N, C-alpha and C positions, 0 to 999 in steps of 0.2 A: 043764796046770797053770794056774791062774788067776793073772792079774797083779794085784799089789797096788799101789795108788797112794796117795799122801798129798799134801796140800798143805803147803807150807812157805814161810816167808819167809826169804830169804837176804840176809845182811848181809855186805858185803865192805868191809874197812877197810884203810887205808894211812896211814902217817905222812908227811905232806907235808914235803919237804925232808930226808928221812932220809939220803940218800946224801951230801949236802953236809954235814950234821951229823956223820955217822960219819966223814967224811973229816978232820974236825978233832980228834976225840977218840973213836974207835970204842968203846974199852973202857967209857968213862964213859956213853956213849949207850946201849950194850947193857945195862949195869947198871941204868940208869934205866928203860929199857923193860921189863926183867924185873920190877922192883919195881911199876911201873905196871900191868902185867898181873896179878900176883899179888895186889896190894893193892886194885885198883879194877875192872879190866876183867873178869877172870875171875869174881869174886863177883857182879857185876852180870849177867853172862851166865847164871850158875847160878840166880840169883834169878828170872829171867824164862824159865826152862826152855829155855835155849839150849844148843847143842852145837857146840863148835869142830870143824869139819870139817877144816880145814888151817891151819896157820900158815906164813907166809911171811916170813922175817926181820923186816920192820917192818909186816907186815900179817896179816890173818886172813880166813877165810871161816867165817861162823858161821850155823847153821841154827836157826830158831825155829819153834815149832809154829804160830804165828799172826802175822799182821802187827801185831796189838795188842801182843803180847809183844816183838816187834822194836822197835816204836816206843817202848814204855815203857823198854826197856833203854837207849836214847839219851837219855831225859829223866830218868832215875833220879838222875843226879848231874851238875851243870853241867859238870864237868871232862871228862865222857865224851860231850858232845853233838856233838863233831865233831873233825876232824883239826886244825883251827885251835887248839882249846883244848889238845890233846895236843901239838901242835907248840909251843905257848907254854911248856910245862913244860921242853922241851929248850933253849930259847933262853937 
């Protein structure tokens, strides 16, 4: 059997300070994170041909077909450029 290989760009995300934030009001933080994922993050991943491999509470592992697509996903919307911007939504 021939082995099939593919190149991919892997993005790993995490919300900075999530444990501290969840400690103050876990239900509210989870609700805001779900809205952020469904309204912003997941559509951007889809636009750039990404695939969520695994979700971890406040983070995710996402596979992209190319480094270019992965990079564009982070530049698509200013709010999605980094954990600092996402963190600011929860403050």
